[in-house]
N, C-alpha and C positions, 0 to 999 in steps of 0.2 A: 504493500500500500504506500509506504513512504517513498519508494522508488518511483511509483506511478505519479504521485502527487508532486513531489519536488522536481522529478525529472521532467515532467510536462511543463512546469513553470519555467525552468531554465532553458529548455528547448525553445519555448515561445520567446524568451528574452533574446536568445541568440539569433532568432529569425527576425528580430526587430519589432516585435509586437510591443505596444506601449505597456509599461509596467502594471498599470491598474487593470488592463484587459488580461494580461498574463496571469495575474493573481486570480481574476475571475474565472478564466478558463481552467486553471488548475483545480478549482472547486469541482469541476465536472468529473475529475478523477475519483471523487468520493462516491460516485453513483453506485458502483457494485457493492459498497459497504454500508449504504444508507437505505433503510426500509422505505419503500415508495419510489425508489429509483429517480429517474430524470425529473419528473414532475415535482417531487418533494424537494430535491436539491435546488431547482430553479426558483421555486416559491421561497425557499429559505434564504437564498442569496438576495432576492429582491426585498424580502422583509428586513433582513439585516441592514441593507443599504439605507432603507428609510429610517429604521430605528437609530442607526448611527448618526444620521444627519439631524434627527430630532433631539438635540441635546442643548440645554441652556449653557452648560459649561463650554461646549464647542463654539459658541458664539464669540468667545475670546479670540479664536483663530482669525476669522475675517477682519475683525476690528484692529487687531495688532498688525496684520498684514497691510491693511489700508493706512494705518498710522505710519508704518515704515515707508510706503510708497509716497505718501504726502510729504514726509520729511525729506526724502530723496529729491523730490521735485521742488521743494520749497527753499532750497539754498541753505539748509541747516548745516550740511556737511562742511561748507566753506568756513563757517564761523568756528566750528569745532576744530577744524584743521588749523586755522590761524592760531587758536589758543594753544593747541598741542605744539606747534612750531615755536611759539613764544616761550613755552616751558622748556623745550629741548635745547633751543638756542644753537650755538655753534659747537656743541659737544660732538666728539667723533661719532659719525653716523647719526647726527642729530635729526636729519629729515626722516631717516628710517624709524628712529624712536618716536618722532612726532606722528608718523603714520600708525604705529602700533597704539599709541595713546589715543589717537583720533578714532581708531577702530573700536577701542574700549568705550569711548564716549558714545559713538554712533550705535554700537551694539545695545546700549541702554535705551535706545529709542527705536531700533529697527527689528531685531529678532531674526534676521536672515543673514547667512554668510555671503552669498553672491551679491545681495543688495549692499552689504557693507563694503565689499571689494569694489563694487561699481561706484558707490558714492564717494568713498575716501580715495580710492586708487586713481580716479579721474583727476583729482587735484594733486596728490602726492607723487605719483609715478612720473608725470612730466616734469615736476619740479626737481625730483632727484636726478633725472636724466640731464636736465639743463645744468645742474651743478657738477656734472662729470661722473655721477654714479653709473656703474655698469647696468645695462638694461635688464639682464637676467637677474642680477641681485635685487634691483628695485622691484620688478614685477613679481619675482619669487617671494620676496618678503611680504609684499602686500597680499598675495594669494594666501599665504599661511596666516597672516594676521587677520584676514577676513573671517576666519573660523571663529574668532572670539565673538563675532556677532550672534552666534547661536548659543553661547554660554552665558554671557552677561544678560540678565533678565531685562525685559521680557524676551522669551525664546520660543519661537514657533515649534521646533522639535520637542521642547519640554512640554508644551501645551498638548501636543499630539500624544506623547508618552503618558502624560497624566490622565487624559481622557480615556485612553485604552487600557490603562493599568489600574485605574481607580485611586492613584496616588494624588495627594493634594498638590495642585498646581502652585499654590502659594509656597508650600514647603520646597518644591522644586526650584522656584525662583530664588528663594533664600539660599538654598544649597548651591545654586549655579554661580553665584557671584564670585566666591573665592576661587574656584577652578578657572574662571575667566581671567581673573587677575594673575593667577599663577602662570597660565599659558602666555599672557602678555609679558610678564617679567622674564620668563624663560627665553622667549624669542628675542629679548633685548641682548642676551649674552652673545649669540653669534652675530647680531647686528653690530654691536660695538667692536667685537674682535675683528671681523672682516673689514670694518670701516677703518680701524687703526692700521691694519695691515696694508690697506690700499689707499689710505689718505683721504677718505671721504669725510667731509665736514658738514655741519648743519648750516642753516641759514643764520647769519649774524643777527643778534638782537639789536633792535633800534633804540633800546633804552634799558633801564634797570628794572627794579621790582615794580615801580609805578607803571611802567609800560606794560609789564605782564598783567598787572591787575586791570589795566585798561582793556586788554584783549579779553580778559575774563568777564569784565563788565559788558563788553559787546556781545559775548556769547551767553549772557545770563539767562536769556529766554530759552535757549536750547538746553542749557544745563538744568533749568528748573523743571523740565518735563520729566526726566526720570525720578527726580525728587518727589514730584507730585504723584506720579503713577505708582512707583514702588513704595513710597511712604504711605500712600493710601491703602495699598494692599497689605503691607506688613502691620500697619496699625489697626487693620480691621474696618477701616472706614468704608471700603468697597471691595467687592469680590474681583478676581481677575477678569471676569467678563465685563463687569461695570468699569473696570480700569481701562479696558480696551475702548469703550465708548468715550471715556474721558480723554484718552490719548488722541482719538480721532478729532474730537471737538477742539482740543488744545492745538493740534497740528494745523487745523484749518484756520483757526483764529490767528495763530502765530504767523502762518504763511501770508494771510491777507494784511495783517497789521504791519508786518515788516516789508510788505510788497515783494516778498520772495516767491510767492505762489500766485500765478496768474490763473484765469479761468480755464485756459487751455491746459495748463499744468495740472489743475484739479481734475479735469476730465481724463487726462492721461493716467493720473494716479488711480482714479476710480476704476477705469477699464483694466489697468494692469493688475490691481488688487482682485478684481472680479475673476480674471482668468486664472490667477494663482489659486484663489480660494476654490473655484470650481474644480480644478484638477485635484486639489488636496482632498476635498470632500468625496469625490468619486473614488479616489484611491483608498481613503479610509473606509468607505462603504464596502468595497470588494475585499479589503484586507480583514475587516471585521467579520464578514461571513466566513472567510477562509480560516481565521483563528477559531471561530466558534465550531466549525466542522472538525478542526484538529482536536479541540477539547472533547467533542462528542465521541471521537474515536480514541480518546485517551493517549494521544500522541505525545504530549509533554511528559507524561509518566514513562512512556516507552523510551524516550530519549534520556530521561533522568536515569532510568535503570541501566541503559546502555553505557552511559558515562560513569556511573558509580561502579559498574562492572570492571572498568579500566582503572579508575582512581577515585578516592574520596578526599584527596588533598585539596583544601580550599584554594591554596595559591595556584596550583596547577589548573584548577577549574576556572579561576579568574583569568589566567593566562590564555586559556582556551577561548573564553569570552572575547578577550582582546583580539585574538587572531581572527575569530569569526567576523567581528564587526569591522576590523581593519580591512580584511579581504572583501567583506560585503560593501564597504565604502568605496572600494576600487571599481565596482561594477554596477552598484545600485544606488539610487539617490537616498538621502538621509531619511526622509519620512518612510519610504518603502522598507528600509532596513528595520526601523523601529516597529513598523506594523507587522512585518513578517516574523522577525526573530524574537521580539519581546514576549509574545504569548507562549512561545516555546521555552525560553530560557528563564523567565521571571520565576515560575514555580521552582525550578532547580536552584536558582539563586537564593530563594527564601529558605529552601531546605538546608542549605549550607550556612545560613545565618547572615546573609547579605541584606542590609536594609534596602527596601525598594527605592527610597529616595537616592541613596548612594548609587544603586544600580542604574538609575536614570541618568545621574550626572556623569558617571564614567562612560556610559554608552554614548551620550551626546558628545563628550570629549573625544572619544574614539572616532565618531562619525564626522566631527569637525575636521580632524586630520584626514579622513577619507575624502573630503571635498577637494584636497590638493593632490590626491594620489591617482595617477592614470590607471586605466583609460577613461574613467568617468571624469575625475578632476575638474569639476565645473568651475571652481574658483580659479584654477590655472588658466582655463580658456578665457574667462572674463578679464583676468590680468593681462593675458597675451593680446587680447583685442585692444585694451586701453593703451598698452605700450607699442602696439603695431609691430610686433616682433614674432618670430616663429614660436610655436608652442614648445618645441624641444629646448629652445634657449631658456625659456622661463622655467621649464622643468629642471634643467641643470642648476639654475640659480637658486631654486627652492630647496634643493636637497639638504644643505646644512640646516636650514630652518625646520624641515620636516623631521630630521633626526633629533633635534632639541625638543621639538613638539612631542615626539614619541616619549622622551624622558618625562615630560609633563603628564602625559597620559598614564604612564606607569606609576608616577607619584600619586596621582588622583585615584588610581585603581586600588593600590595597596595600602593607602593611608586614608581610610574613610573619614577620619576626623577633619581632613582638609575641606570636605564638603559639608559635614554634619555639625561642625562646631557652633555655627550660629543657632541652629535648632536646639542643640543641647544647652547653649548659654541662655537663650531667651525662652526656652520651653515651647 
């Protein structure tokens, strides 16, 4: 049964069938094992797609996606980048550090890796190239730094994981902040080392501390957004879904008051968000049906027994999770990985004592790295398009940053306290 189900899915993927449809087709492989045959399975898939979409919690997804597209079209990225450059100054690799910091800022209002690369990379990559930075280094760094956008809350993958696992999205947002900061700090190490070796400098500051505070004052409206959204969630003033509505309202008002968002920009942002949301909801519907059928046939327990027959060592099982999600990230997009593998591995993770919140954070950290690993490597393609350089050159430039990013993944995997300390501290 497992060979028929998963084999059919991966054959469909190899043939170029869209991922959502491939998952839906793979559900047909359950027909011989489900009483009622084809009619029962088709009815069940349709029913699960409707039930999945009919979720109040899931409303957070389209709202945060829309808030991110509004911020991208509203000129917010430029203010955040100016602030990051002011802080980094002419330190070795200063523009690279500024790009990483700007990605951390933008991740707090976006929730999407490719959107973060596109918004910040469009500004930082040309600036780095103009100052003599290598094209591969510049684009490769920004491709890796863009993954921070799915770790710093709000995070679209964490919302999807929370909805499908029943884990509190608020807890996931709280737990995701520290891993996002860790990845950013770790990426600064090769950034500075390579910059010193090759003589890359930052943009000279135009003034002292007063000038930096001036850039901060100019970016105050952009910096205020994550404070309002995350502060409201963490303090219990509103739920993540309500926070999404507040984020959209704030983004529209900010865009119009600062004249960074035009009517055409608003329309483009809405259309872009609608397309992304539609594909996400369809994917989640087919994946929900697939996961439910797996549970009906007790597949998670079958896989657990298979793994426990090989090893019961928690560290080896965690390593196996890392390998599966890193390889999965190479071939399948982030949301599909979460929807396909989490229903299978989450019960196993709980059996060996892994906190579901920690499980979600290290999965998303793995998949953030998967966004820059070929052949999928969506963030690499975005960075290559911005830099107008061959994909292979960006891939070579990104390798040092990927290796250090892998170190961050292992730290977050094997030291749960790095994710869970805020929850333990504040209850």
